[in-house]
VOGU-3710 file (C-alpha; in Angstrom, 3 decimals, decimal comma):
1> mvkciaidmd> 101,371/-115,765/-44,355  98,116/-114,019/-45,249  94,921/-116,066/-45,191  92,903/-113,949/-47,605  93,791/-111,714/-50,560  91,291/-109,120/-51,795  91,974/-107,797/-55,294  90,518/-104,795/-57,100  89,912/-105,160/-60,850  90,162/-101,979/-62,947
11> gtlltatqqi> 93,635/-100,483/-62,783  94,758/-103,426/-60,658  94,034/-106,946/-61,884  93,129/-105,775/-65,388  95,259/-104,161/-68,074  94,008/-101,159/-70,053  92,439/-103,525/-72,585  90,558/-105,380/-69,833  92,779/-108,454/-69,851  94,051/-110,573/-66,967
21> teenrkaiqk> 97,680/-111,437/-67,644  98,863/-115,018/-67,476  101,173/-114,051/-64,596  98,257/-112,704/-62,580  96,102/-115,742/-63,327  98,817/-118,184/-62,259  99,587/-116,243/-59,078  95,928/-116,270/-58,037  95,657/-119,995/-58,651  98,906/-120,602/-56,757
31> aqaegvevvi> 97,545/-118,725/-53,747  94,319/-120,727/-53,866  96,275/-123,993/-54,145  98,171/-123,028/-50,988  94,944/-122,525/-49,065  94,684/-118,745/-49,307  91,202/-117,436/-50,015  91,170/-114,962/-52,910  88,323/-112,461/-53,131  87,694/-110,075/-56,014
41> atgrsyfean> 86,641/-106,662/-54,650  85,449/-104,408/-57,443  83,279/-101,451/-58,272  81,943/-103,455/-61,216  78,616/-105,223/-61,221  78,666/-108,991/-60,812  77,837/-109,404/-64,508  80,720/-107,207/-65,711  83,195/-108,717/-63,262  82,204/-112,328/-63,867
51> fvleeagiht> 82,396/-111,901/-67,649  86,134/-111,141/-67,453  86,928/-113,639/-64,695  85,197/-116,499/-66,497  87,236/-115,847/-69,636  90,425/-116,185/-67,554  89,221/-119,273/-65,689  89,317/-117,544/-62,306  86,741/-118,584/-59,700  86,498/-116,664/-56,423
61> pmicvngaev> 83,957/-115,060/-54,119  83,207/-111,511/-55,256  82,549/-108,228/-53,506  80,764/-106,319/-56,262  79,674/-102,721/-56,760  82,033/-101,583/-53,964  80,324/-103,887/-51,480  76,688/-103,361/-52,456  76,539/-107,062/-53,340  78,600/-110,026/-52,159
71> rsidkevias> 78,619/-113,333/-54,044  79,921/-116,709/-52,925  82,322/-118,739/-55,046  79,185/-120,539/-56,248  77,869/-117,148/-57,487  75,033/-116,961/-54,974  74,147/-113,573/-53,470  75,056/-113,814/-49,779  74,702/-110,129/-48,850  73,416/-106,889/-50,349
81> npldkstart> 73,539/-103,262/-49,242  71,377/-101,154/-51,580  70,842/-97,402/-51,547  67,598/-95,953/-50,252  65,575/-95,277/-53,411  64,552/-91,772/-52,416  68,200/-90,904/-51,779  69,226/-92,493/-55,085  66,601/-90,503/-56,993  67,689/-87,228/-55,372
91> agmallqngv> 71,344/-88,009/-56,143  70,467/-88,767/-59,756  68,660/-85,447/-60,103  71,703/-83,602/-58,728  73,927/-85,255/-61,327  71,550/-84,474/-64,189  71,169/-80,858/-63,085  74,949/-80,478/-63,216  75,235/-82,084/-66,644  77,073/-85,184/-65,425
101> yfevytnkgt> 76,542/-88,531/-67,185  75,879/-91,504/-64,910  74,919/-95,154/-64,967  72,732/-96,984/-62,453  73,868/-100,312/-61,012  71,119/-102,589/-59,686  70,549/-106,162/-58,551  69,344/-106,902/-62,078  72,194/-105,295/-64,001  73,588/-101,933/-65,037
111> ytidadkgvs> 71,632/-99,312/-66,965  72,285/-96,197/-69,052  70,124/-93,645/-70,832  72,884/-92,875/-73,380  74,912/-95,859/-74,644  76,978/-93,841/-77,134  78,114/-91,452/-74,439  78,868/-94,384/-72,172  81,225/-95,904/-74,737  83,012/-92,651/-75,568
121> iivdifmsgn> 83,599/-91,777/-71,914  84,999/-95,209/-71,075  87,379/-95,034/-74,056  88,535/-91,541/-73,072  89,208/-92,667/-69,511  91,147/-95,772/-70,553  93,230/-93,855/-73,084  94,011/-90,933/-70,765  95,379/-93,347/-68,178  97,087/-95,608/-70,713
131> peadvdevmk> 98,105/-93,503/-73,747  100,257/-96,331/-75,106  97,272/-98,686/-75,392  95,795/-99,701/-78,749  92,758/-97,446/-79,171  90,953/-100,042/-81,321  91,333/-102,675/-78,617  90,159/-100,227/-75,955  87,158/-99,294/-78,102  86,299/-102,967/-78,567
141> aaeerftkgl> 86,482/-103,589/-74,810  84,289/-100,553/-74,079  81,680/-101,547/-76,670  81,499/-105,083/-75,248  79,802/-103,678/-72,132  76,816/-102,946/-74,366  77,013/-105,577/-77,108  77,281/-108,366/-74,527  74,335/-106,999/-72,559  76,455/-106,057/-69,544
151> vqkvdsydil> 74,931/-102,577/-69,663  71,336/-102,099/-70,788  69,638/-98,978/-72,153  66,505/-97,459/-70,657  64,604/-94,329/-71,670  64,493/-93,008/-68,113  66,046/-93,946/-64,787  62,634/-93,388/-63,177  61,781/-96,886/-64,367  64,416/-98,238/-61,986
161> fddtehqiyk> 63,645/-95,888/-59,105  59,916/-96,719/-59,277  60,192/-100,488/-59,831  60,087/-102,445/-56,574  62,025/-105,344/-58,136  65,135/-103,220/-58,733  67,465/-102,532/-55,829  69,746/-99,561/-56,476  73,327/-100,553/-55,723  75,314/-97,628/-57,113
171> llafsfdaer> 75,250/-94,506/-59,238  78,484/-94,213/-61,230  79,044/-90,712/-62,605  81,614/-89,629/-65,217  82,831/-86,256/-66,439  86,060/-84,818/-67,794  84,810/-81,364/-66,769  86,373/-80,957/-63,320  84,144/-77,996/-62,442  80,955/-79,889/-63,270
181> laaakealvp> 82,076/-82,896/-61,289  83,020/-80,716/-58,310  79,674/-78,908/-58,445  77,831/-82,228/-58,573  79,809/-83,537/-55,607  79,024/-80,397/-53,605  75,328/-80,854/-54,339  75,532/-84,468/-53,158  77,275/-83,811/-49,833  74,013/-83,108/-47,914
191> ledeglviss> 72,836/-86,614/-48,832  75,647/-88,090/-46,717  73,356/-87,496/-43,740  70,899/-89,877/-45,426  73,451/-92,682/-45,718  75,034/-91,814/-49,075  78,781/-92,429/-49,459  80,685/-90,521/-52,140  83,790/-92,313/-53,370  85,875/-92,475/-56,541
201> sgeenlelts> 87,837/-94,932/-58,647  89,419/-92,226/-60,791  89,717/-88,472/-61,219  86,901/-88,474/-63,765  84,237/-90,240/-61,713  82,104/-90,329/-58,592  80,769/-93,553/-57,087  77,644/-93,193/-54,972  76,680/-96,077/-52,689  75,151/-96,726/-49,290
211> kqaqkgvale> 77,245/-96,428/-46,148  77,518/-100,212/-45,846  78,458/-100,636/-49,506  82,185/-100,065/-49,092  84,806/-102,628/-50,002  86,425/-102,645/-46,572  83,137/-102,967/-44,699  81,974/-105,789/-46,968  85,325/-107,594/-46,770  85,379/-107,466/-42,988
221> afleksgtgi> 81,805/-108,819/-42,774  82,641/-111,573/-45,289  85,712/-112,667/-43,325  83,852/-112,660/-40,018  81,506/-115,299/-41,416  84,438/-117,487/-42,445  86,277/-117,001/-39,148  89,233/-115,124/-40,656  90,409/-111,949/-38,972  90,718/-108,845/-41,120
231> qdamaigdny> 94,328/-108,460/-39,939  95,115/-111,749/-41,689  94,014/-110,296/-45,028  95,860/-108,456/-47,780  94,251/-105,949/-50,147  95,610/-104,872/-53,534  94,221/-101,804/-55,288  94,916/-98,535/-57,026  92,320/-95,951/-56,091  90,194/-94,185/-53,508
241> ndlsmfkrvg> 87,426/-96,779/-53,409  90,089/-99,222/-52,146  90,998/-97,111/-49,110  88,341/-98,677/-46,898  90,123/-102,022/-47,432  93,607/-100,578/-46,992  92,628/-99,094/-43,619  91,396/-102,432/-42,267  93,639/-105,205/-43,581  96,947/-106,312/-42,127
251> rsvamgnade> 98,830/-105,941/-45,423  97,902/-103,225/-47,926  99,446/-103,020/-51,382  99,133/-100,119/-53,825  99,645/-100,622/-57,524  102,586/-98,918/-59,195  100,097/-96,938/-61,300  98,271/-95,595/-58,229  98,760/-91,922/-57,391  101,102/-90,888/-54,598
261> iikaqcdfvt> 98,293/-90,214/-52,106  97,152/-93,841/-52,390  100,696/-95,220/-52,236  101,414/-93,241/-49,081  98,580/-95,009/-47,251  99,755/-98,543/-48,048  102,362/-100,867/-46,573  103,807/-101,823/-49,962  103,854/-100,668/-53,579  103,961/-103,261/-56,359
271> ltneesgvak> 104,403/-103,004/-60,138  101,779/-101,438/-62,428  98,706/-103,190/-63,786  100,449/-103,481/-67,178  103,410/-105,232/-65,495  101,385/-107,891/-63,600  101,757/-106,056/-60,319  99,091/-108,252/-58,730  101,179/-111,363/-59,374  104,236/-109,775/-57,745
281> aildalka> 102,230/-108,696/-54,710  100,750/-112,181/-54,282  104,060/-114,009/-54,671  105,779/-111,622/-52,252  103,031/-112,234/-49,682  103,239/-116,009/-50,073  106,976/-115,827/-49,301  106,520/-113,585/-46,244
//
């Protein structure tokens, strides 16, 4: 039986309307009751992830912002892997020059320079991946990022790049213009020599973090501290920013809504996020 289960959030644990199903909640609590450590591994900030988990009554350690920050079950920061600020600034300029919207994730929260655009892009992404979803519910969930203070507005990102109190965890870029996104990615590639990692959690985005801020790297370091081997862990996810976990753990599970490239690199494929695929994956692992 696995000793640790790492679970992605968007497209995995969460439905299109940002809900955790009762089946998923019960399966997580069953695993915990049987002595299995459950870790949430997400591209979200701690604040955005914790907001949803608290509503569902789920309490776990968290690997946030793709591994840029790791929190204990008591919500204390136990590790952080920020981007070099000069590299982050250069990456931000490349995105702006290519007309690509992005948000900046820091140790003090997530920031945008255009809240309206942030809402509309999130809604478009949710609806394109889940056309059967209620658009009003999706809109409400997207707006909550801003109305609940999970994302804050600033006039310029220079405020964050210049302020010594802000650590830059991630730049999350969105665009439905494939050519713009490709051009931006090409402009960012030279920064990989400066420790930048370019990943993705969907066709419409780029996630820019430091080399150490990868889910698999952070999970392995977290487990080493607790004395659990990475081969005794299972990871459940749906996208490219989950690959670093899939390549390390002993049992990798792709969601039914993941694309075929992701599925091909995993040991198992479960149901979709709308069908409580996380619950099925957990219960199957507990029986193994």
